[in-house]
C-alpha positions as CSV (number, residue, x, y, z in Angstrom):
1,X,-23.1,17.5,25.5
2,X,-22.7,15.4,22.4
3,X,-24.8,12.2,22.2
4,X,-23.0,9.0,23.3
5,X,-22.8,6.5,20.4
6,X,-22.4,2.8,21.0
7,X,-20.7,1.6,24.2
8,X,-23.8,-0.5,25.2
9,X,-21.8,-3.1,27.1
10,X,-19.9,-0.4,29.0
11,X,-23.1,1.4,29.9
12,X,-24.7,-1.8,31.2
13,X,-21.6,-2.4,33.4
14,X,-21.7,1.2,34.8
15,X,-25.4,0.8,35.5
16,X,-24.8,-2.4,37.3
17,X,-22.2,-0.7,39.5
18,X,-24.7,2.1,40.3
19,X,-27.4,-0.3,41.2
20,X,-25.4,-2.8,43.2
21,X,-25.6,-3.0,47.0
22,X,-21.9,-2.6,47.6
23,X,-19.2,-0.1,47.0
24,X,-17.6,-0.4,43.5
25,X,-14.1,0.3,42.4
26,X,-14.2,0.8,38.6
27,X,-11.1,0.9,36.4
28,X,-11.7,2.1,32.9
29,X,-8.7,2.2,30.6
30,X,-7.8,2.3,26.9
31,X,-5.6,4.1,24.5
32,X,-5.5,7.9,24.2
33,X,-8.4,9.6,22.3
34,X,-10.7,6.6,22.8
35,X,-13.4,8.4,24.7
36,X,-12.9,7.3,28.3
37,X,-13.6,10.7,29.9
38,X,-16.5,11.3,27.5
39,X,-18.1,8.0,28.4
40,X,-17.9,8.7,32.1
41,X,-19.1,12.3,31.9
42,X,-22.0,11.2,29.5
43,X,-23.1,8.4,31.8
44,X,-22.9,10.2,35.2
45,X,-23.7,13.7,34.0
46,X,-23.5,16.1,36.9
47,X,-23.9,13.5,39.6
48,X,-20.3,13.3,40.7
49,X,-19.6,13.9,44.4
50,X,-16.0,14.7,43.3
51,X,-14.3,14.8,39.9
52,X,-10.6,15.4,39.6
53,X,-8.3,15.2,36.6
54,X,-4.6,14.7,36.9
55,X,-2.3,17.2,35.1
56,X,0.3,15.7,32.8
57,X,3.3,17.8,33.8
58,X,2.4,18.9,37.3
59,X,4.4,17.8,40.3
60,X,3.1,16.4,43.6
61,X,2.6,19.8,45.2
62,X,0.7,21.2,42.3
63,X,-1.5,18.1,42.0
64,X,-2.3,18.4,45.8
65,X,-3.1,22.0,45.4
66,X,-5.6,21.3,42.5
67,X,-7.1,18.4,44.5
68,X,-7.6,20.7,47.5
69,X,-9.5,23.1,45.2
70,X,-11.8,20.2,44.1
71,X,-12.4,19.3,47.8
72,X,-13.4,22.8,48.5
73,X,-15.8,22.8,45.6
74,X,-17.5,19.5,46.3
75,X,-17.7,20.2,50.1
76,X,-18.8,23.8,49.5
77,X,-16.1,24.9,52.0
78,X,-15.4,28.6,52.7
79,X,-11.7,28.1,52.3
80,X,-9.5,25.6,50.5
81,X,-8.3,22.8,52.9
82,X,-4.6,22.6,53.4
83,X,-3.3,19.2,52.4
84,X,0.4,18.4,52.3
85,X,0.3,14.8,51.3
86,X,-2.2,12.3,49.8
87,X,-3.0,10.6,53.1
88,X,-4.3,13.9,54.5
89,X,-6.1,14.6,51.2
90,X,-8.0,11.3,51.4
91,X,-8.8,12.0,55.1
92,X,-10.5,15.2,54.1
93,X,-12.4,13.5,51.3
94,X,-13.6,10.8,53.8
95,X,-14.8,13.6,56.2
96,X,-16.8,15.3,53.5
97,X,-18.4,12.0,52.4
98,X,-19.5,11.2,55.9
99,X,-21.3,14.5,56.1
100,X,-23.4,13.8,53.0
101,X,-26.7,12.3,53.9
102,X,-28.2,10.8,50.7
103,X,-29.4,7.4,49.8
104,X,-27.8,7.5,46.3
105,X,-24.3,6.4,45.7
106,X,-21.5,8.9,45.9
107,X,-19.4,8.9,42.7
108,X,-15.8,9.8,42.9
109,X,-14.0,10.2,39.5
110,X,-10.3,10.3,39.1
111,X,-9.5,11.1,35.5
112,X,-6.0,10.4,34.1
113,X,-5.0,8.8,37.4
114,X,-1.5,7.9,36.2
115,X,-0.7,11.6,35.9
116,X,-1.6,12.1,39.5
117,X,0.9,9.5,40.8
118,X,4.1,11.5,40.0
119,X,7.6,10.6,41.3
120,X,6.6,8.3,44.1
121,X,4.0,10.7,45.4
122,X,2.4,8.0,47.8
123,X,-0.9,8.5,46.0
124,X,-1.5,4.7,45.4
125,X,-0.7,3.8,49.0
126,X,-3.0,6.6,50.3
127,X,-5.7,5.3,47.8
128,X,-5.3,1.8,49.2
129,X,-5.8,3.1,52.8
130,X,-8.9,5.1,51.8
131,X,-10.5,2.2,49.9
132,X,-9.6,-0.7,52.2
133,X,-9.9,1.2,55.5
134,X,-13.2,2.9,54.9
135,X,-14.8,3.3,51.4
136,X,-15.2,-0.4,50.5
137,X,-17.2,-1.0,53.7
138,X,-19.7,1.8,53.2
139,X,-21.7,0.2,50.4
140,X,-22.5,3.5,48.7
141,X,-19.3,4.6,47.1
142,X,-18.5,4.3,43.3
143,X,-14.8,5.1,42.6
144,X,-14.1,5.5,38.9
145,X,-10.5,5.6,37.8
146,X,-9.5,6.2,34.2
147,X,-6.1,6.5,32.4
148,X,-4.6,6.4,29.0
149,X,-1.2,5.1,30.3
150,X,-2.7,1.6,30.4
151,X,0.6,0.0,31.7
152,X,0.2,2.1,34.8
153,X,-3.5,1.3,35.2
154,X,-2.8,-2.5,34.8
155,X,0.3,-2.7,37.0
156,X,-0.9,-0.4,39.8
157,X,-4.6,-1.2,39.9
158,X,-5.6,-4.4,38.1
159,X,-2.4,-6.3,39.0
160,X,-1.5,-4.6,42.2
161,X,0.3,-7.0,44.5
162,X,-0.2,-4.8,47.6
163,X,-3.2,-3.3,49.4
164,X,-5.3,-3.1,46.2
165,X,-4.8,-6.7,45.3
166,X,-8.1,-8.1,44.0
167,X,-10.0,-4.9,45.1
168,X,-11.1,-3.7,41.7
169,X,-14.7,-4.8,41.3
170,X,-15.2,-3.7,37.6
171,X,-12.7,-3.6,34.8
172,X,-13.6,-1.9,31.5
173,X,-11.2,-1.9,28.6
174,X,-12.5,0.7,26.2
175,X,-11.6,-0.3,22.7
176,X,-11.9,1.4,19.3
177,X,-15.3,1.6,17.5
178,X,-16.2,-1.1,15.0
179,X,-17.3,-0.3,11.5
180,X,-20.9,-0.4,12.6
181,X,-20.3,2.0,15.5
182,X,-18.4,4.4,13.1
183,X,-21.4,4.3,10.7
184,X,-23.8,5.0,13.6
185,X,-21.7,8.0,14.6
186,X,-21.5,9.4,11.1
187,X,-25.3,8.9,10.5
188,X,-26.0,10.6,13.8
189,X,-24.1,13.6,12.5
190,X,-26.0,13.6,9.1
191,X,-22.9,12.3,7.2
192,X,-24.0,10.4,4.1
193,X,-20.8,8.7,3.1
194,X,-21.5,5.2,1.7
195,X,-20.0,2.1,3.3
196,X,-17.2,2.0,0.8
197,X,-16.1,5.5,1.9
198,X,-16.6,4.6,5.6
199,X,-14.4,1.5,5.1
200,X,-11.7,3.6,3.5
201,X,-11.9,6.1,6.4
202,X,-11.5,3.2,8.8
203,X,-8.3,2.1,7.0
204,X,-6.9,5.6,7.5
205,X,-7.9,6.4,11.1
206,X,-9.5,3.3,12.6
207,X,-12.3,3.5,15.1
208,X,-11.0,6.2,17.4
209,X,-13.9,8.5,18.4
210,X,-11.7,11.6,18.7
211,X,-10.7,11.4,15.1
212,X,-14.3,11.0,14.0
213,X,-15.1,14.2,15.9
214,X,-12.6,16.2,13.8
215,X,-14.4,15.4,10.5
216,X,-16.2,18.0,8.5
217,X,-19.4,16.0,7.6
218,X,-20.3,18.3,4.7
219,X,-17.0,17.5,2.8
220,X,-15.9,14.3,1.1
221,X,-13.6,11.8,2.7
222,X,-10.7,12.9,0.4
223,X,-11.2,16.5,1.4
224,X,-11.2,15.5,5.1
225,X,-8.0,13.5,4.6
226,X,-6.3,16.5,3.0
227,X,-7.4,18.8,5.8
228,X,-6.5,16.5,8.6
229,X,-3.1,15.4,7.3
230,X,-1.6,17.5,4.5
231,X,-2.8,21.1,4.7
232,X,-1.0,23.9,6.5
233,X,-1.7,23.7,10.3
234,X,-3.5,20.4,9.9
235,X,-5.4,19.2,12.9
236,X,-3.3,16.0,13.3
237,X,0.0,17.7,12.6
238,X,1.6,16.7,15.9
239,X,-0.6,13.8,16.8
240,X,1.9,11.0,16.1
241,X,4.6,12.4,18.4
242,X,2.1,13.4,21.1
243,X,0.4,10.0,21.0
244,X,3.5,8.0,22.0
245,X,5.3,10.7,24.1
246,X,2.3,11.2,26.5
247,X,1.8,7.4,27.0
248,X,5.3,6.0,27.4
249,X,8.5,6.7,29.1
250,X,11.4,6.3,26.6
251,X,8.8,6.6,23.9
252,X,11.5,6.6,21.2
253,X,12.0,2.9,21.8
254,X,8.3,2.3,21.4
255,X,8.3,4.2,18.1
256,X,11.2,2.1,16.9
257,X,9.1,-1.0,17.4
258,X,6.0,0.4,15.6
259,X,8.2,1.6,12.7
260,X,9.6,-1.9,12.4
261,X,6.2,-3.5,12.4
262,X,4.9,-0.9,9.9
263,X,7.6,-2.0,7.5
264,X,6.7,-5.7,8.1
265,X,3.0,-5.7,7.7
266,X,2.7,-9.5,8.0
267,X,4.1,-9.3,11.5
268,X,7.2,-10.4,13.4
269,X,7.9,-12.7,16.3
270,X,9.4,-11.6,19.5
271,X,12.9,-12.8,18.5
272,X,12.6,-11.1,15.1
273,X,11.8,-7.8,16.8
274,X,14.6,-8.2,19.3
275,X,17.0,-8.9,16.5
276,X,16.1,-5.8,14.6
277,X,15.7,-3.3,17.4
278,X,17.8,-2.1,20.4
279,X,15.0,-2.8,22.8
280,X,17.1,-5.0,25.0
281,X,15.6,-7.0,28.0
282,X,12.6,-4.6,28.2
283,X,11.1,-5.8,24.9
284,X,8.5,-8.1,26.4
285,X,7.2,-5.3,28.7
286,X,7.1,-2.8,25.8
287,X,5.1,-5.2,23.6
288,X,2.7,-5.7,26.5
289,X,2.2,-2.0,26.9
290,X,1.6,-1.5,23.2
291,X,-1.0,-4.2,23.2
292,X,-2.7,-2.7,26.2
293,X,-3.0,0.5,24.3
294,X,-4.4,-1.3,21.2
295,X,-1.5,-0.3,19.0
296,X,-0.4,-3.8,18.3
297,X,-2.0,-7.3,18.6
298,X,-0.4,-10.7,19.2
299,X,-1.7,-13.5,17.0
300,X,-1.2,-17.2,17.6
301,X,0.9,-18.7,14.8
302,X,-1.1,-21.7,13.7
303,X,0.6,-25.0,14.5
304,X,3.4,-23.3,16.4
305,X,4.3,-22.9,20.1
306,X,3.5,-19.8,22.2
307,X,7.0,-18.3,21.8
308,X,6.3,-18.0,18.0
309,X,3.4,-15.6,18.5
310,X,3.3,-13.0,15.7
311,X,3.0,-9.3,16.6
312,X,1.3,-7.0,14.1
313,X,0.8,-3.2,14.1
314,X,-3.0,-2.7,14.3
315,X,-3.3,1.1,14.9
316,X,-4.6,2.4,11.6
317,X,-3.6,6.0,12.3
318,X,0.0,5.0,12.9
319,X,0.1,2.9,9.7
320,X,-1.3,5.7,7.6
321,X,1.0,8.3,9.1
322,X,4.2,6.4,8.7
323,X,3.4,5.4,5.1
324,X,2.0,8.6,3.7
325,X,2.1,11.6,6.0
326,X,5.5,11.7,7.8
327,X,7.6,12.6,4.8
328,X,4.9,14.3,2.6
329,X,5.2,17.8,4.1
330,X,2.6,20.5,3.6
331,X,0.7,20.2,0.3
332,X,-0.9,23.2,-1.5
333,X,-2.9,21.2,-4.0
334,X,-6.3,20.4,-2.4
335,X,-6.7,17.4,-4.7
336,X,-3.4,15.9,-3.5
337,X,-5.0,12.8,-1.8
338,X,-7.4,12.3,-4.7
339,X,-4.5,12.1,-7.1
340,X,-2.6,9.8,-4.7
341,X,-5.5,7.3,-4.7
342,X,-4.7,6.4,-8.3
343,X,-1.1,5.4,-7.5
344,X,-0.1,1.8,-7.2
345,X,1.6,2.3,-3.8
346,X,-1.7,3.4,-2.3
347,X,-3.6,0.5,-3.9
348,X,-1.1,-2.0,-2.5
349,X,-1.3,-0.3,0.9
350,X,-5.1,-0.5,0.8
351,X,-5.0,-4.2,0.1
352,X,-2.8,-4.9,3.1
353,X,-4.8,-2.6,5.3
354,X,-8.1,-4.2,4.3
355,X,-6.6,-7.5,5.5
356,X,-6.0,-5.9,8.9
357,X,-9.5,-4.5,8.9
358,X,-10.9,-8.0,8.4
359,X,-8.8,-9.4,11.2
360,X,-10.2,-6.7,13.5
361,X,-13.7,-7.7,12.7
362,X,-13.5,-11.5,13.2
363,X,-16.8,-11.6,15.2
364,X,-18.6,-10.0,12.2
365,X,-17.0,-12.5,9.8
366,X,-18.1,-15.4,12.1
367,X,-21.6,-14.0,12.3
368,X,-21.8,-13.8,8.5
369,X,-20.5,-17.4,8.1
370,X,-23.2,-18.5,10.6
371,X,-20.6,-19.9,13.0
372,X,-21.0,-17.5,16.0
373,X,-22.3,-20.4,18.1
374,X,-19.4,-22.7,17.3
375,X,-16.3,-22.7,19.4
376,X,-13.5,-21.3,17.3
377,X,-9.8,-20.2,17.6
378,X,-8.3,-17.5,15.4
379,X,-4.7,-17.4,14.3
380,X,-2.4,-16.4,11.5
381,X,0.0,-18.6,9.6
382,X,3.0,-18.5,7.4
383,X,5.1,-21.4,6.1
384,X,8.5,-21.9,7.7
385,X,10.0,-23.5,4.6
386,X,9.4,-24.0,1.0
387,X,7.1,-26.9,0.1
388,X,6.9,-28.8,-3.2
389,X,3.5,-28.3,-4.8
390,X,3.7,-29.9,-8.2
391,X,6.3,-30.8,-10.9
392,X,9.2,-29.9,-8.6
393,X,7.8,-26.4,-8.1
394,X,8.4,-25.1,-4.6
395,X,6.8,-22.2,-2.8
396,X,6.0,-20.5,0.5
397,X,2.6,-19.3,1.6
398,X,0.9,-17.1,4.1
399,X,-2.6,-16.8,5.4
400,X,-3.5,-13.8,7.5
401,X,-6.6,-15.2,9.2
402,X,-7.2,-18.8,10.1
403,X,-10.5,-19.7,11.8
404,X,-10.4,-23.2,13.2
405,X,-13.7,-24.6,14.2
406,X,-14.4,-27.2,16.9
407,X,-16.3,-29.3,14.3
408,X,-13.0,-30.0,12.5
409,X,-13.3,-27.4,9.8
410,X,-10.9,-24.6,9.1
411,X,-11.6,-21.3,7.3
412,X,-8.6,-20.1,5.4
413,X,-9.5,-16.4,4.8
414,X,-8.4,-14.4,1.8
415,X,-9.2,-10.7,2.1
416,X,-9.3,-8.5,-1.0
417,X,-10.1,-4.8,-1.3
418,X,-11.6,-3.9,-4.6
419,X,-13.7,-1.1,-6.1
420,X,-15.9,-3.7,-7.8
421,X,-16.7,-7.4,-7.8
422,X,-13.5,-9.4,-7.5
423,X,-12.6,-11.7,-10.3
424,X,-10.7,-14.9,-9.8
425,X,-8.8,-15.9,-12.9
426,X,-7.0,-19.1,-13.8
427,X,-3.6,-18.0,-12.4
428,X,-5.2,-16.8,-9.1
429,X,-7.1,-20.0,-8.7
430,X,-3.9,-22.0,-9.1
431,X,-2.2,-19.7,-6.6
432,X,-5.0,-20.5,-4.1
433,X,-4.7,-24.2,-4.7
434,X,-1.0,-24.2,-4.1
435,X,-1.5,-22.1,-0.9
436,X,-3.9,-24.7,0.4
437,X,-1.5,-27.5,-0.5
438,X,1.4,-25.8,1.3
439,X,-0.8,-25.3,4.4
440,X,-1.9,-28.9,4.5
441,X,1.6,-30.3,3.9
442,X,3.3,-28.1,6.6
443,X,0.6,-28.3,9.3
444,X,-0.3,-32.0,8.5
445,X,-3.9,-31.2,9.3
446,X,-6.6,-33.7,8.3
447,X,-9.4,-31.2,8.9
448,X,-11.6,-29.8,6.1
449,X,-10.2,-26.6,4.6
450,X,-12.6,-24.0,3.5
451,X,-11.3,-21.2,1.3
452,X,-13.2,-18.2,2.5
453,X,-13.2,-14.8,0.8
454,X,-13.7,-11.5,2.5
455,X,-14.2,-8.8,-0.1
456,X,-15.8,-5.4,-0.6
457,X,-18.4,-6.5,-3.2
458,X,-18.1,-10.3,-3.5
459,X,-16.7,-12.7,-6.1
460,X,-17.7,-12.9,-9.7
461,X,-19.4,-16.2,-10.5
462,X,-17.1,-17.7,-13.2
463,X,-15.4,-21.1,-13.9
464,X,-12.7,-20.3,-11.4
465,X,-14.9,-19.3,-8.5
466,X,-15.7,-22.9,-7.5
467,X,-12.6,-22.9,-5.2
468,X,-14.4,-20.5,-2.9
469,X,-16.3,-22.3,-0.2
470,X,-17.7,-19.2,1.6
471,X,-18.0,-15.4,1.1
472,X,-18.1,-12.4,3.3
473,X,-18.7,-9.0,1.8
474,X,-18.1,-5.5,3.1
475,X,-21.7,-5.0,4.3
476,X,-21.3,-8.1,6.5
477,X,-18.5,-6.3,8.4
478,X,-21.0,-3.6,9.4
479,X,-23.2,-6.2,11.3
């Protein structure tokens, strides 16, 4: 099996569960393709007492039939047990567990649990009876449940208001890799892309391990992009439709939301999304589901109330697909993406996407600034009206990342993607000063404002660079 990269915290938590003196109910969830099954299989190896994977399109009868087959295999039974409902199925499982005389913990793994619970199948109720009525008291059971449909996992397990209320002993939300973890994966596979190329890759596909596994490490990034997206029979040809259709009922409405957010890269409030889509009263739930799958994030709007939260599309694959792939069709020119990189539309897109990349690596930015030990709050900000800056001139402003420190200092972060050292000229310096003025006037803050640049290769030291209070470079994001 392929070597497990990263996931140190998750491995520590699984180890704790195996070494504890009680039965453990582990819920591991995260977006599709994030590596949930791989993590569990890599950690536990062949030590499962029972491992069962739900089938996406199978009905209750077929799910039970497949589960009976798993029971036969784990119990080494001569014939497959006949189970006609989930209560009976868990009774058989309990009987088999009682017969096993070992001191080690018995690991039961339900992969893609939301797919098992089809059309009111009574699966969850039977699971409640099994766990509460017997397994939890044994002290030697580790039940691991995974699922990509995170809304189901949260509502039926983590926030269950019935028999499983407060019964989950370990919650693991598996998130995308950071830049550092992507680099570790690539180096492990003898890929020698530099950090600039890895950063570009991240802006195309993000930190999803499955997408990393599709790369041809002997080819350049540009060749891989062509192969994955634009060539005939590309590996990710149907990925966008499958990604949302598998996870969400009425997935068309979810796609409407992500399309809208893709067109409004600076984000929208709940009311703005409601106004521009036909989501109706279910919008709040859909936004929650998209956040649980790490497709979007909610950012506090600095100086505003909770209802003014700004939602941004944060799934890099979705952003790249909607901007460059969806309408491109099959390309026969293998240099297609190389040539696209020279176009202004791609350069603008890269600038916006680097801003998002920075916002997804706030902890690394704080570490670089030396403020990891200081209590901070992250937010975004945009002016609600024009403010007069000088000589009757009025303007609006926006700051993607605001880091407010408990020591009464605020980092106003500017994020710039560049192939070389970034140069601040006279006009840009004036632009920054006006932005700071608008921020201070509208927020009425008296705290110290620190203009902080997050760039690929830093800021050129010239007469206009004095406005920069702190810098973070690309290498710092790999910390």
